[in-house]
C-alpha positions as CSV (number, residue, x, y, z in Angstrom):
1,M,2.7,-12.3,-30.5
2,S,1.8,-16.2,-31.1
3,E,1.4,-17.7,-34.6
4,E,-2.4,-18.3,-33.6
5,Q,-2.8,-14.9,-32.5
6,K,-1.5,-13.1,-35.6
7,Q,-3.6,-15.1,-37.4
8,A,-6.8,-13.9,-35.6
9,D,-5.2,-10.3,-35.7
10,N,-7.6,-8.5,-37.6
11,R,-7.1,-4.6,-36.8
12,A,-6.7,-2.1,-39.3
13,R,-3.3,-1.7,-40.2
14,A,-1.1,1.0,-41.7
15,T,-1.2,-0.6,-45.3
16,T,0.0,2.1,-47.6
17,E,3.1,4.4,-47.6
18,E,1.1,7.4,-48.3
19,F,-0.8,6.4,-44.5
20,R,2.4,5.6,-43.1
21,A,4.2,9.2,-43.9
22,F,1.4,11.1,-42.8
23,V,0.6,9.0,-39.5
24,Q,4.1,9.9,-38.5
25,T,4.3,13.4,-38.6
26,G,3.0,16.7,-37.4
27,W,3.5,16.0,-33.9
28,A,4.4,18.3,-30.7
29,P,8.5,17.7,-29.4
30,R,8.0,14.9,-26.7
31,S,9.2,16.5,-23.5
32,A,12.5,16.8,-22.3
33,T,11.9,16.5,-18.9
34,L,14.0,13.7,-17.3
35,P,11.8,11.6,-14.2
36,E,13.2,12.4,-10.8
37,R,14.5,9.5,-8.9
38,S,12.7,7.0,-7.7
39,P,12.1,6.8,-4.3
40,A,12.9,3.2,-4.1
41,A,16.3,3.7,-6.2
42,E,18.0,4.1,-2.9
43,Y,16.9,1.0,-1.5
44,A,16.7,-0.9,-4.5
45,A,20.8,0.0,-5.0
46,R,21.8,-1.9,-1.2
47,R,19.8,-5.1,-2.1
48,R,21.5,-5.5,-5.6
49,D,24.7,-4.9,-3.3
50,A,24.1,-7.7,-0.8
51,L,23.4,-9.8,-3.9
52,S,26.6,-8.5,-5.7
53,T,28.4,-9.9,-2.5
54,R,26.9,-13.1,-2.2
55,F,28.0,-13.8,-5.7
56,P,31.2,-12.3,-6.6
57,G,32.0,-12.7,-10.9
58,D,28.7,-13.8,-11.6
59,R,26.6,-12.3,-14.2
60,L,23.0,-12.2,-12.6
61,V,19.9,-11.8,-14.3
62,V,16.6,-11.2,-13.5
63,P,14.1,-10.7,-15.6
64,A,11.0,-9.2,-15.0
65,G,9.1,-11.6,-17.1
66,G,6.6,-11.1,-20.3
67,L,2.8,-10.2,-21.1
68,K,0.8,-13.1,-20.7
69,V,-2.5,-14.3,-23.0
70,R,-5.8,-13.9,-21.7
71,S,-7.4,-15.1,-24.7
72,N,-7.4,-14.5,-28.0
73,D,-5.1,-11.1,-28.7
74,T,-6.1,-9.6,-25.5
75,D,-3.2,-10.1,-22.6
76,Y,-3.3,-10.3,-18.7
77,V,-2.5,-7.3,-16.7
78,F,1.5,-6.9,-16.8
79,R,2.7,-7.4,-13.0
80,P,6.8,-7.9,-13.2
81,H,8.6,-11.3,-11.2
82,T,8.3,-10.3,-7.9
83,A,12.7,-10.4,-7.6
84,F,12.7,-8.3,-10.5
85,A,10.2,-5.7,-8.6
86,Y,12.4,-5.9,-6.0
87,L,16.0,-5.6,-7.1
88,T,15.1,-2.8,-9.4
89,G,12.3,-0.7,-7.5
90,L,9.9,-0.8,-10.7
91,G,6.0,-1.8,-9.7
92,A,2.6,-1.6,-11.2
93,D,2.6,-3.0,-14.6
94,R,6.2,-2.5,-15.2
95,E,8.2,-3.4,-17.2
96,P,7.3,-6.6,-19.4
97,D,10.1,-8.4,-21.0
98,A,12.3,-6.4,-19.4
99,V,15.9,-8.0,-17.8
100,L,17.9,-7.0,-15.1
101,V,21.6,-8.0,-15.5
102,L,24.1,-7.5,-12.8
103,E,27.4,-7.6,-14.8
104,P,30.7,-8.4,-12.9
105,T,33.5,-5.9,-12.2
106,D,36.7,-6.0,-10.4
107,S,34.6,-4.5,-7.2
108,G,31.7,-5.7,-7.1
109,H,28.5,-5.7,-10.4
110,D,27.1,-2.9,-12.2
111,A,23.8,-3.4,-12.5
112,I,22.0,-2.5,-16.6
113,L,18.2,-2.7,-17.3
114,Y,17.6,-4.2,-21.0
115,F,14.0,-3.2,-21.6
116,R,11.7,-2.4,-24.9
117,P,12.3,1.8,-24.9
118,L,10.2,4.0,-26.3
119,A,10.0,3.6,-30.0
120,G,10.3,6.9,-32.2
121,R,6.5,8.1,-34.0
122,D,8.9,7.4,-37.4
123,S,8.5,3.5,-36.6
124,D,5.9,1.3,-37.1
125,E,5.6,0.1,-33.3
126,F,4.1,3.4,-32.9
127,F,0.7,3.3,-34.8
128,G,1.3,-0.2,-35.6
129,D,2.0,-2.4,-32.7
130,A,-1.2,-3.5,-30.6
131,R,1.1,-5.0,-28.1
132,Y,3.5,-2.3,-28.3
133,G,3.0,0.7,-29.6
134,E,2.4,3.5,-28.0
135,F,-1.0,4.4,-30.0
136,W,-2.3,1.3,-28.2
137,V,-1.2,1.3,-24.9
138,G,0.5,4.6,-24.3
139,P,4.5,5.7,-24.2
140,R,6.7,3.9,-22.5
141,P,10.4,5.1,-21.2
142,T,13.6,6.3,-22.8
143,L,16.5,4.8,-22.5
144,A,17.9,7.9,-20.5
145,D,14.0,8.0,-18.4
146,I,15.1,4.8,-16.7
147,E,18.7,5.9,-16.1
148,A,17.3,9.0,-14.0
149,E,14.5,7.3,-12.0
150,L,16.8,4.2,-11.3
151,G,20.2,5.4,-11.2
152,I,21.5,2.7,-13.4
153,G,22.4,2.0,-17.0
154,A,19.7,1.3,-19.5
155,A,20.4,-0.6,-22.8
156,H,17.7,-2.0,-25.8
157,I,16.2,-5.6,-25.5
158,D,17.6,-6.4,-28.5
159,D,21.0,-6.4,-27.1
160,F,20.3,-8.5,-24.3
161,L,20.7,-12.2,-25.5
162,D,24.5,-11.3,-27.0
163,A,25.6,-9.1,-23.4
164,A,24.6,-11.9,-21.3
165,T,26.5,-14.9,-22.8
166,K,29.5,-13.4,-24.6
167,D,31.4,-15.2,-22.6
168,A,29.6,-18.1,-20.8
169,G,32.6,-20.5,-20.9
170,T,34.5,-18.5,-18.5
171,V,31.9,-16.8,-16.8
172,T,29.0,-18.1,-14.6
173,V,25.6,-16.9,-16.0
174,R,22.7,-17.3,-13.3
175,V,18.9,-16.5,-14.3
176,V,15.8,-16.5,-12.7
177,R,14.8,-19.3,-14.1
178,D,10.4,-18.9,-13.6
179,A,10.2,-15.1,-14.7
180,D,10.6,-15.8,-18.3
181,R,10.5,-19.3,-19.6
182,E,11.2,-18.2,-23.2
183,L,14.4,-16.2,-22.4
184,V,15.8,-19.0,-20.1
185,T,15.8,-21.5,-23.0
186,Q,17.5,-19.3,-25.2
187,L,20.0,-18.4,-22.5
188,D,20.2,-22.3,-21.3
189,A,20.7,-23.3,-25.8
190,R,23.7,-20.6,-25.2
191,R,25.3,-21.9,-22.4
192,A,25.2,-25.4,-23.6
193,S,26.9,-24.2,-26.8
194,E,29.8,-22.9,-24.3
195,G,30.3,-26.4,-22.7
196,R,27.9,-25.4,-20.0
197,E,26.1,-28.4,-18.3
198,H,22.1,-28.1,-17.9
199,T,22.4,-29.7,-14.7
200,A,25.2,-27.4,-13.2
201,T,23.1,-24.4,-14.9
202,E,19.9,-25.1,-13.2
203,E,21.6,-25.6,-9.9
204,A,23.3,-22.0,-10.1
205,D,20.0,-20.9,-11.0
206,D,18.6,-22.2,-8.1
207,E,20.8,-20.8,-6.1
208,L,20.4,-16.8,-7.3
209,A,16.4,-17.4,-7.1
210,H,16.5,-19.0,-3.9
211,A,19.3,-16.2,-2.3
212,I,16.7,-13.6,-3.3
213,S,14.0,-15.1,-1.5
214,L,15.3,-14.7,1.3
215,A,16.8,-11.8,1.7
216,R,13.0,-10.7,1.9
217,I,12.4,-12.0,4.7
218,T,14.1,-9.1,6.5
219,K,12.2,-6.0,5.1
220,D,13.7,-2.1,4.8
221,D,12.5,0.8,5.9
222,F,11.1,1.6,2.4
223,E,9.5,-1.7,2.4
224,V,7.6,-1.1,6.0
225,E,6.5,2.1,5.1
226,R,4.7,0.1,1.8
227,M,2.9,-2.1,3.9
228,R,1.9,0.4,6.1
229,Q,0.2,2.7,3.0
230,A,-1.1,-1.8,2.0
231,V,-2.9,-1.9,5.4
232,A,-4.5,1.0,5.5
233,A,-6.2,1.2,1.8
234,T,-7.3,-2.2,2.7
235,K,-9.0,-0.8,5.9
236,A,-11.2,1.7,3.7
237,G,-12.2,-1.5,1.4
238,F,-12.8,-3.2,4.8
239,E,-15.1,-0.3,5.6
240,A,-16.8,0.2,2.4
241,V,-18.2,-3.6,2.9
242,I,-19.1,-2.5,6.1
243,A,-21.5,0.4,4.9
244,D,-22.9,-2.1,2.4
245,L,-23.7,-4.8,4.9
246,P,-27.5,-4.1,5.7
247,S,-27.9,-4.6,2.1
248,L,-26.5,-7.5,1.0
249,K,-29.3,-9.6,1.1
250,E,-31.3,-8.2,-1.3
251,R,-29.0,-7.5,-3.7
252,G,-28.4,-11.4,-4.5
253,R,-25.0,-13.0,-5.3
254,G,-24.1,-10.8,-2.2
255,E,-20.7,-12.2,-2.2
256,R,-20.4,-10.9,-5.3
257,W,-21.0,-7.2,-4.1
258,V,-18.3,-7.6,-1.5
259,E,-15.5,-8.9,-4.0
260,G,-16.6,-5.9,-6.1
261,T,-16.6,-3.5,-3.5
262,F,-13.8,-3.8,-1.9
263,G,-11.7,-4.5,-5.5
264,L,-13.6,-0.7,-6.8
265,H,-11.1,0.1,-3.4
266,A,-8.6,-1.4,-3.9
267,R,-8.1,-0.5,-7.5
268,H,-8.3,3.5,-6.6
269,L,-6.2,3.4,-3.8
270,G,-3.4,1.1,-5.0
271,N,-2.2,-1.5,-7.5
272,G,-4.9,-3.1,-7.0
273,V,-6.0,-6.2,-4.9
274,G,-2.8,-8.5,-3.7
275,Y,-4.4,-11.9,-4.6
276,D,-8.0,-13.2,-5.4
277,S,-10.6,-11.9,-2.2
278,I,-12.2,-14.2,-0.3
279,C,-15.3,-13.4,0.7
280,A,-17.3,-16.5,2.0
281,A,-21.1,-16.1,3.7
282,G,-21.9,-19.3,5.8
283,D,-20.9,-22.3,5.1
284,H,-18.7,-20.7,2.7
285,A,-16.5,-19.6,5.1
286,N,-15.3,-23.5,5.4
287,T,-14.0,-24.0,2.1
288,L,-10.1,-21.7,3.1
289,H,-9.8,-20.7,-0.3
290,W,-13.3,-19.9,-1.5
291,I,-12.8,-17.3,-4.2
292,K,-15.9,-18.1,-6.2
293,N,-18.3,-15.5,-4.5
294,T,-21.1,-16.6,-6.1
295,G,-22.9,-16.8,-3.1
296,D,-26.3,-15.5,-1.6
297,I,-25.8,-13.4,2.1
298,A,-28.5,-14.1,4.5
299,A,-29.4,-11.4,7.0
300,D,-28.2,-13.9,9.6
301,D,-25.1,-14.8,8.2
302,L,-21.2,-14.1,9.2
303,I,-19.2,-13.1,6.1
304,L,-15.3,-13.6,6.0
305,L,-13.7,-11.4,4.2
306,D,-10.0,-12.1,3.8
307,A,-8.6,-9.3,1.4
308,G,-5.9,-7.3,1.3
309,V,-4.6,-4.3,-1.1
310,E,-1.6,-3.9,-3.2
311,V,0.1,-0.7,-3.8
312,E,1.8,0.4,-6.6
313,E,5.2,-1.1,-5.7
314,L,3.4,-4.6,-5.0
315,Y,3.5,-4.7,-1.6
316,T,0.7,-6.4,0.0
317,A,-1.7,-6.7,2.8
318,D,-3.5,-9.0,4.2
319,I,-6.1,-9.4,6.7
320,T,-9.1,-11.4,7.6
321,R,-11.8,-10.0,9.4
322,T,-14.7,-12.3,10.4
323,L,-18.3,-9.7,10.2
324,P,-21.7,-10.4,11.6
325,V,-24.0,-9.2,8.4
326,A,-27.2,-8.0,11.4
327,G,-24.1,-6.1,13.3
328,T,-24.5,-8.7,16.2
329,F,-22.7,-12.2,16.8
330,T,-25.3,-14.8,17.9
331,D,-24.4,-16.5,20.9
332,A,-22.8,-19.4,18.9
333,Q,-21.2,-16.8,16.5
334,R,-20.1,-15.5,19.4
335,E,-18.9,-18.3,20.9
336,I,-16.3,-19.6,18.1
337,Y,-15.4,-16.3,17.4
338,E,-13.6,-15.6,20.9
339,A,-11.7,-18.9,20.9
340,V,-10.0,-17.6,17.4
341,Y,-10.1,-14.3,19.0
342,A,-7.9,-16.3,22.0
343,A,-5.5,-18.2,20.0
344,Q,-4.8,-15.3,17.9
345,E,-3.5,-13.0,21.0
346,A,-1.6,-16.6,22.1
347,G,-0.1,-16.4,18.5
348,L,0.2,-12.5,19.2
349,A,2.2,-12.7,21.8
350,A,4.7,-15.4,20.8
351,V,5.7,-12.5,17.7
352,K,9.1,-11.4,19.6
353,P,12.8,-11.1,19.2
354,G,14.6,-15.2,19.8
355,N,11.1,-17.0,19.5
356,K,11.0,-19.2,16.6
357,F,8.8,-18.6,13.9
358,S,7.1,-21.5,14.6
359,D,6.7,-21.0,18.3
360,I,3.4,-18.5,16.7
361,H,1.7,-20.9,15.2
362,A,2.3,-23.7,18.6
363,A,1.3,-20.9,20.8
364,A,-2.2,-20.4,19.3
365,I,-3.1,-23.7,17.9
366,R,-3.1,-24.9,21.7
367,V,-5.6,-22.5,22.2
368,I,-7.9,-23.6,19.4
369,A,-7.4,-27.2,21.0
370,E,-8.0,-26.5,24.6
371,H,-11.3,-24.9,23.3
372,L,-11.9,-28.0,21.1
373,H,-11.2,-30.4,24.1
374,G,-13.8,-27.8,26.7
375,W,-16.2,-28.8,24.0
376,G,-15.9,-32.1,24.2
377,L,-14.5,-32.8,20.3
378,L,-12.2,-34.3,20.8
379,P,-11.9,-38.6,20.9
380,D,-12.5,-40.4,23.6
381,G,-9.4,-40.4,26.2
382,I,-7.9,-37.3,23.6
383,D,-6.3,-34.5,25.9
384,V,-4.6,-31.1,24.4
385,D,-1.2,-33.1,24.9
386,A,-2.1,-36.0,22.9
387,T,-3.8,-34.1,19.7
388,L,-1.0,-32.0,19.9
389,D,1.7,-34.9,19.0
390,T,2.3,-34.1,15.8
391,E,3.2,-38.6,15.2
392,H,-0.2,-39.5,16.7
393,G,-2.9,-36.9,17.2
394,Q,-3.4,-34.3,15.3
395,Y,-7.2,-34.4,15.6
396,H,-7.7,-30.7,16.1
397,R,-6.7,-29.9,12.7
398,R,-10.2,-31.2,11.8
399,W,-11.3,-28.3,12.6
400,M,-8.5,-25.9,11.9
401,V,-6.1,-27.9,9.3
402,H,-4.1,-24.4,8.0
403,G,-1.0,-22.6,10.1
404,T,-1.5,-19.6,11.5
405,S,1.0,-17.5,10.3
406,H,2.9,-16.7,6.9
407,H,5.8,-13.9,5.6
408,L,3.8,-10.9,3.8
409,G,5.5,-8.3,1.2
410,L,5.4,-8.1,-2.3
411,D,4.4,-11.8,-2.4
412,V,1.2,-12.6,-0.2
413,H,2.9,-16.1,0.9
414,D,6.4,-14.2,0.8
415,C,9.6,-15.4,1.2
416,A,8.5,-18.8,-0.7
417,L,12.0,-20.5,-1.8
418,A,13.2,-20.2,2.4
419,T,14.0,-23.8,3.2
420,R,11.8,-25.1,6.2
421,E,15.1,-24.3,8.3
422,E,15.0,-20.7,7.4
423,Y,11.5,-20.4,7.3
424,M,9.5,-22.5,10.1
425,D,12.5,-23.1,12.4
426,A,14.4,-19.5,12.1
427,E,14.5,-17.0,15.1
428,L,12.3,-14.0,14.8
429,V,14.1,-10.9,14.1
430,P,13.3,-7.3,13.2
431,G,12.2,-6.2,10.3
432,M,10.0,-9.2,9.7
433,V,6.8,-9.0,8.4
434,L,4.2,-11.6,9.2
435,T,0.6,-12.5,9.4
436,V,-0.8,-14.0,13.0
437,E,-4.4,-15.9,11.4
438,P,-6.0,-18.9,13.0
439,G,-9.4,-20.2,12.7
440,L,-12.0,-22.6,13.2
441,Y,-14.3,-24.4,10.9
442,F,-17.3,-26.2,11.2
443,K,-18.7,-27.4,7.7
444,A,-22.6,-27.8,7.5
445,D,-22.6,-31.3,7.1
446,D,-19.7,-31.9,10.3
447,E,-21.9,-34.1,12.5
448,L,-19.1,-34.4,15.0
449,A,-19.5,-30.8,15.4
450,P,-21.8,-29.7,17.5
451,E,-25.6,-28.6,15.8
452,R,-25.5,-24.8,16.8
453,F,-21.9,-24.8,15.5
454,R,-22.4,-26.2,11.4
455,G,-21.9,-23.8,8.8
456,I,-20.0,-21.1,10.7
457,G,-16.3,-20.6,9.7
458,V,-14.4,-18.1,11.5
459,R,-10.7,-16.2,10.8
460,I,-9.0,-13.3,12.2
461,E,-6.1,-12.1,10.6
462,D,-3.4,-9.1,10.9
463,D,-0.4,-8.1,9.5
464,V,2.4,-7.7,12.0
465,L,5.8,-5.9,12.2
466,V,9.0,-7.8,14.4
467,T,10.5,-5.0,16.1
468,A,13.4,-4.7,18.7
469,D,11.4,-5.4,21.9
470,G,8.3,-7.0,20.2
471,H,6.0,-6.4,17.8
472,E,3.6,-4.1,16.3
473,N,0.4,-4.8,14.3
474,L,0.3,-2.8,11.5
475,S,-3.6,-3.8,11.2
476,A,-4.4,-2.9,14.9
477,G,-6.8,-0.5,13.7
478,M,-9.2,-3.0,12.4
479,P,-11.0,-3.7,15.5
480,R,-10.6,-7.3,16.5
481,A,-12.5,-8.5,19.7
482,A,-15.9,-9.5,19.3
483,A,-17.3,-6.4,21.0
484,D,-15.2,-4.1,19.0
485,V,-15.8,-5.4,16.0
486,E,-19.7,-5.0,16.1
487,A,-18.9,-1.0,17.7
488,W,-16.7,-0.9,14.5
489,I,-19.7,-2.0,12.2
490,A,-22.3,0.0,13.9
491,E,-19.9,3.1,13.9
492,V,-19.1,2.6,9.8
493,Q,-22.8,2.6,8.8
494,S,-24.0,5.3,11.2
495,R,-21.4,8.1,9.3
């Protein structure tokens, strides 16, 4: 807790010895039953083994991160750093301030989780600590609980710093730097005192973060199953929104209603939303990252809903559907929608082993360019090949500025530390999970767009698993073709 928080913390405290003695007694014994082994434990162990092979003899430090102040003495809901979740299997809000250490041994590494375990009821923390105390935020696991659940060693966080730097002069200590800046500052000071140059330690740390990020580019069976769960929960959230479409015009700030409806189902069926939902009606759909969601919704609007449920293990879906509020598309809306659908079909067809990741965008954007050329929107003398020229063209990007695909998993934009060669230029292989999401965006004040198109934005996005013989559209159960979307709306609203 910061000094400012301490000064502003006006909660009642156990201020007398008599009260302390009273509140510490009279409790039933705690259960001695240990938790079952987590279904993620086996997979997390394999991931740690792969990392161990990559950095033999080095001490690897992966923090979960700490609580972050939202305002005054109130914290945001905790989410562990992605690298920590990947290597431990812990999700939801577990465990603030924890640190995973892979301790080098002659045969590889031993995994030890340093964290703040459950405090005894005879401690001041039990009743008096509003940030960590059991009375305030509930019980935390014991050291034995973590060992049983994860199959790794466990130790108190107070022992971490000495253990992590006990021989920093002879053992390379690598840490995921962006997970916990305060902890990294302490580690840097210890490493510097042992004669380690700051530049060298940062380079070593960056190599660790990069390796963990790149490892996530293909998913194991556990991860794929969690992605399926996230997609299924997301479909339920979309259908709850569809059921409410007829009432949105009358509600005022209908975008907020859509956001809340989806968020309710995300929180009920999973950990919450995987990212801020885009609930963009009318011209708001032409702002790519519209998350204000403050707008009214008219009966003849399209609403672009880009949203995903994050499951307890923190894997998230990322799906977009553009829905006619009235239940059917107008002629102009359908014309744009079918162009985007054709582009997505081309992008999906490119998802197969042996193709490059960049082939997905190339296939989809060519179809977008063909439609723009057919509508006469490209400058005079510019044909499809000319606009696709990356050095002298790109006119089509006025109406589709973003890429068509990204990796998906624990982060909505997963594997972000991979290099361009490892990401855009990489060959697609089974186990990759990625999106395919072309769009067309005609802003209301775009005088180069046909008047009938102005104020209409459309995006269609699906989550796709690369398989041995092609791909599986994980979100195929959510209709995409215009007529199928209309039928989907009618069916949901008739239930």
